[in-house]
N, C-alpha and C positions, 0 to 999 in steps of 0.2 A: 702678658707676659712671655718672652720669649728666650729659649735655652737651646744654644748649639751644643749639637753632639759632641762634635770635637773641634778642636782649636788650630786646627790644619790649616794652611792658609789655601785658597782656593781660587779658581779661574775665574768661577761667576758668582754673582751677589743677588742674594734671594730678598726680596722687598715685598712686604705683605701690609697691606692698607684695607681695615674696614671701609665697606661703604655704606655711607649713612646721608642722610638727611643734614645740610649745616644748620648750625644755631646762631642767634643771632648776638654778636658782640656785647660785653657788657663792660661798662668800666666803673671804677669808684669815683666818683667826685668828690673834692677835697674843697671845701668852700670855707670862706672866713667875713666877719664883719668889715665895712670900707674902713673902720675906723682904727683895726688890728695894724700890726706892724707889714703885715705881706700887702696891705694894701688891696689891688684889685692883680695883685701878680698871679693868683690860682686861676682869677677870672681871664686873663689872658693863656695862661697855659692851656686851659680848658679848650677855648675858641681856637686854638691852633692844633689842636689835636683832630685830627681826620677823621678818628671813631666816633667822635661825637655827632649829635644831630645839630646842624645849624638854628640857632635861636632857642634851643632848648638845651643847652650843654649841662645842665645840673641833672639830666633824664640818665639812669642808670644804662638804659637801653639806649644800644647805638645803633648805627646803619649798615655796618659792615658784618658779614658771614664770616664763620668761621668754619674750619675742618674739623674733624674729631681728631685728638690726639692721640688717643690709645683705643684700645678694642672696648673699655668699657663693658657695662651689663646689656644685656636684650631679654625681652620679656617673651614668654611662652606666646606664642602665635605669630609673632613677628617673623619677616624674612631676613636670614643673615645672608648678607651681600659682602664679598671679599674680592680686591683686587691684588693679583699674584704676579709681580714681575721679576724676570731672572734676567739678569746686565750680564753682559761680559767685560769687565774690567780690566782683563788681560790683552796684550799684543799678538796673541794664537787666535787661530781659528780651531774652536772648539764642537767636536763632533758629536755624534747620536745624545743630545740633550733629551732627557724624561724630566719631566715635572709633574708629579702627584700629590694631591690634594686629597686629604682622606678628615672626617670630622668623627673625632671618638666621643662617645657619651658613654652615661653609667650603663645601658646595655646593648649596647651595638656600635660598629665602625661602618660610615658610610664613604663611598667614594664618591668625591662631588666633582673632579675632573672632567672638563669638557671633552677631552680626548686623552685617551690612552697610548698614541702611538709618538714614536719618538722623532724629534727634529732632527734632520741628516746634520746642519752645519750652524754655526754662530758665530758671524764674523765680530772681531773687535769693536767694541762699543754700541753694537746691535744687542736687542733684548727679545725677550718672548711674552708677551701677556697673556694674561689668562682671569675671566671674571667668574666666580663661582656664585652660586647661588640655592639655598636650602630653607624651609619651613621648619622651624624650629616646633618641636612638637613634644619635648621632653627638657623638666626642669632640672636644674643642676649643673654641676660641672659640664664642661665641654672643652674638649682640645681639639684645636686645628694643625692637624700634622702634615707640614709640607716637606717633600722628598725630592732631590735634584740628583739624579746621576748625568753622568757626562762621560766622553773618552778624550782624553789628551790629545796633540800632535805625536808625541811616543808611544801610544796606543795604551797609555794607562788609563784604567778603569778607576774612578773617582764618584765619590757618593756623601750627600749629607742631608740633614736634616734642620729643622726648626720646629718650636713646637710655641703656638700661641692659646693660652690658655683665656677663657670667660666664663664669666657665670651667667644661667638663663634663669629670670625669676619669674614668679607669677603676679598678674598684673593684675587680675582681677579675683574677688573672693564670691564664690556664686553660691546660694542657697535658696533650696527651692522647698514649699509646702504645697500638701494638696490638701481641698476641700472637697465633702461629698455634698451636694445638695439634690434634696428632690424636689426641683423646679417643676419637674412635668412628671405627676404623680401617675400617669397612664402609662409609661414607659418602664419597661422590665429592668434596662439597666439606667443610672443615674448620669447625670451631667457631672463632669470634676473640673471644680476649678484648680488650675496651677499659678501660684502666686512666687514668681522668681525674685530675689534680691539679689542685685549686683553691684558691690562696692569696689572702687578705684583703689588699690592700694598700692600706686605708685606715685612718685612726686611730683608728676606732672598731670594738667588738665587734659581729660579725652573729650574727643567728638564722636558720641554715639552714633553711629550710622546705620546702625541695622541690629535689632535684638529680636528675634522671629523664633519661632517653636513650630519644628517639623515633628508631624505627629507620626504615629505609627498607622499600620495598614487597617487597625480597625475604629482610628477614631479621625474626625473633623475637628477642626480647630476654629475658633473666633479669638480675636485679639480684641482685648479691652481697653486698650490704652489710648484711644482718642475719646473725643466729644464733639459733639455735633452743635453747632454753631451758623445759622444761617444757611443751612441745608449744607455745608462745607464741613468735612471733618478734621478736626485739628489733634495734636498732639498735647497728651497731658501734659508733657515736660517743656511746652513753649517751641517756637520755630529753631532756635538754637541750642540743639541738644548738646551740652556739654557736661560733664560729670568732674567735679573737683578732686582731687587728693583727698582719698579719706570718705568720700562723701557716698551714700548708699540710695541706689532707686529701685522702686520697685515697679514689675511690669507682672499685668494679671491676664490670663488665659482662660477661656471657657472650651474642654474637650467634650466632645457629645459623642456616643459609638454610633457608628454607620448604620444604616437600616439593615441591612443583611444580617449585623451583628447582636442588635437591641433587639430583635426579634426573636432569636435563640436564648431562651433565659438563662440556661445555664455555661453560656461558652465563654463569660468573662468573669471567669472565678480565679482566686488566688492572687498570685503576682502578676500582673501585666506589666507591659511596655508601653509608654505613653507616648514616648518621643523623644527628641533632642531639641537643646538650646544651641541657636546659631548666632553668634555673637561678633559682630564688624566694629571696628573702631579707629580714629585716626588720630595722631599724637601729632610730635614735632614738625611741621611743615608739610603735613600730609602724610607721614610717615603710617603706614597701613597694617592693622593685625587684625588676626581671625581666631576665633577659638570656638569649638565645640563641644559642648559638655557629652557625656557618655549616657546611654540611653537613659534614660528615667523610669523608675521601676516604681510601681504602686500597689498596694495590697488593696484589692478588690472587696468592698466589703465583703461579706458574708450573711445568707438569707436563708439559710436551712436549705431545708426540702420545700417549704412551702413558703411563698414571702405574700403579705397580708397589705395592699395599699388602698387608699382612698381616690376614687374617683370624682366623686361627689359627694359634697358636705357645705350645709349654709355657712355664713359667716357668724349670723345671729339666728338666735331662735327666743320664742317665747317662755316662759317659766310654762312647766307643767301640760304644754303643748305638744302631741308627737310631731316629730319631723321627719323626713326621709334622707337616708345616706345610702350611697352605692360604693360597695366592695369590689376590689379586684384580687382575686384569687388565682396565683400564679404557680405551678408545679416547675422546682426549680431541680428538681431531682431526674437521674434518667429512669426511672421508674412509674409506673401507673399508680394514682394514690386513689384509695376510696374516700371520699369524704364526709364527714358527720359535723353537722353546726350544734355548738353547744354553747349559750349565751347564758354571762356570768356579769349580773347586775352588781352597782356598786352603789354608796349610799345617795349618790347625787346624779347618776346614770342608770338607767334601766329600760332593757330592749325590750318592746313588743314585738311579741311573735311566739312560734314553739320551738323551744331547745330541744337538741339532741334528734333534730330529723337530717334524714341522709340527705346529700347533696348530688349522688353519683360519683361515679371515676371520672379520674382528671387524668390525660395523657403528659408524658413528658415536654417541657416547654409548652404546654397547652393554659389558657386562663379560664377562669370564669367570673362573671359580672354579678353579683350579688346584691340585690337591692334590701333594705332593713330598715325598719321605723324605731328609733328610738324617742326617747321623752328624759326630759331633764327637770330635777327635781330641786335645784339648788342655782342661785344666782351667781353670776361671775364666770372666768375661765376655766373651762373645764378639760379634763385630760379623758381621752376615748379610755373607756372600760375595755375590758380583756375580751377577747372572744376568738374561742377555740376551734380548730378544725382538726 
């Protein structure tokens, strides 16, 4: 939509056109039965139509390309490009022409002009052309403000503006979930699994060129979106990674703390920054878009001052026969701990050893491996009984 600031006749004409990829022309085929009154008339008209595909005239899709007829909508992450032309429609020579293009968003005003210097003169039937580009990073209403100032031969300074309004829409709906896993029981800080659900909320298919996780400085990341077949890694989504409108796709990543952080027991506490998702897609005829999420944050699980984990435990044991386990005790606090071992039996699990014995002092960030003997008196799956330090 464009609105003239004043209805005064100007010597210069301003034309603005958004630059986008063309679209395939579509037509509405009209057919009928051979025995109907029109006979083959509709078929002849479609065969003579230059926009139809020869031999497949009844298909709505044609061979011609069409240019955009209006500004339309643009999606977050895409690049807004526009062609600006100022033409001298008069028979006079116009001087000191200055063309300025600003983009007004809900939060800021951006200058998109390639040059801020004035053109000395513009002869009749000549024009000044400019192409502007801007990567859209905000959703909502955007207004392109094009202002033209010039001086006539009589020395009169004139000025006019045009406004072009368009909407920036959200192309994707991204949801994330974190899962904690103790796959490595000997580590002080556990692995984190990130599940990213990406939904295409546009009206056209998308080709997902890249979906990656850029981890923070504390983590290493492993993508779990491929399967190995015949020593080759293939995407779980197939070779043609298309995402249809309103379809959702799930991506999985495994994050593991780097060794220099994992060795320090209390360094990953509270809210930690995991990283950010980088999503690149293509739409109509290769129109490219890119979206980066904000830094993803996760609340690290709290283990208190002391963390107890199992380094070694058998999968199955015989009833009423002692078996050995190895516990790992880690001091997650910032002070030295004086440890005392107290064993509490249950109706099914019985500790073999001396309860109440001193284990000594444990420095901050240090750990202690503790071998213990246990006996089970009940069959079936058992839950580890309480062990106090």
